[in-house]
N, C-alpha and C positions, 0 to 999 in steps of 0.2 A: 472411952476407947476409940470411938469413931473419929475423934480429933486427930489421931495419929495418921489418919488416911487423908487429911485435907489436901496434901500435895497431889496425891493420886486422884482424888475426887476432882480437883481442878483440871488435871490432864484429861480425865474422862469427859468432863463437861466441854472442854475445848474440842476433843475428838468428836463428841456428839454434834456440836455446832457445825464443824467442818463436814461431817457426814451428811447432815441435813442439807447443807448448801450444795454438796455434790449431787445428792438425790434430786434436789430442785433443778440444778443445771441440766442433769440428764433428762429429766422429764420435760423441761422447756425445749431442749434440743430435739427430742423425739417428737414432741407435739408440733414443732415448727415445720416439720416435713409433711407435705401433703401426701395423703394416702389414697389409694384407689385409682388414681389417674397415672398410668405409666408415662414416664418421661425419659427421654434419651434412648440410647440403644440398650441392648441386652446387658452389656457390661456395666452401664450406669445403674440399671435396675438391680443387678446382682450386687454391686457395690453398696447401693442404698439399703438393700435387704440385709447385707452383712453388717452395716453400720447400725441398723435398727436392732438386730439380734445382739450385737455387742453391747449396745446401750441397755437393753433389757437384762443381759447377763450382769453387767456392772451394777445396775440398780438392785438386782437380787443380792449381790454380794454386799452392797452398801446397806441394804435393809437387814441382812444378817449381822453385819458389824454393829448397826444401831441397836439391834436386839441384845447383842452381847454386852454392849456398853450399859444399856438399861439394867440388865441383870446384875452387872458389877456394881452399879450405883445402889441398887436395892440391897445387895449383900453388905455394902458399907453401912447403910442405914440399919440393917438388922444385926450388925456386928458379927457377920459371918465371913467377911472379906479377908482374903489373904491366907485362907486355909485350904489346902489341897482337898478336893472332893473325893479323892481315892484313898490316900493314906492318912488324911487329917493332920498332917504336919504343916508347919508354916511354910508358905511359898516365899522364897527369898525376895527381899525388897527390890533388888536389881532386876529380877525377872518382871516384877509388877510394874516397874517404871518403863520397861521396854514394851511389855504387853499387859497393860493395866486391866484387861478383862480376862486374864489367865485364870482358869479354874483348877489347874493341876500344876504340881511341881514338875521340874524338868524330867526327873526319873519316871514318874507315873505317866506323863504325857508321852514319853518315848516308848514305854511299855504298851500303852494303848495304841499308838501308831503301828508298832510291830504286830500286835494282834490283829489290827484292821488289815494290814498288808497280807498277813497269812490267810485271813478269811477271804480276801479278794482273790488271792492265788488259788485257793481251794475252789472257789466258785467258778473261776475261769477254767480250771482243769476239768471240773464237772461238765461245763458247757462244751468243751472240746471233746470230751468222751462221749457225751450225748450226740453230738454232731457226727462223730466217727461211727458210732453204733447205728445211728439212723441211716447213714449212707450205705453201710455194709448190708443192712437188712433189705434195702431196695435193690441191690445188685443181685 
């Protein structure tokens, strides 16, 4: 059964190699910059700090992508690949070719994202209510 995923496996392995190269480039670029010794004016320092933070953010994103690729390769080996983790239906091959580490079909992923958005809104509303109540109590 895993043979039918050879094309996807090749895509995943290529993505893994590209991701590892990107992580390596990011780490090399970050390590090439001297730390501790301020150089240039305050704007140069701010720019360098922003670049360093951006590099760290990108490498975190790349590490997460690498983790997702590894999980997808493992699911292929265990013959669990291509099955939605929510509804257990087959994920369409077109979706897997575009996003080979997809764990959900489009409908389930959409439902999950809607639920996450609602949860975020509820949490934000709660924070705003807490701030408003706290301010009223002090007055």
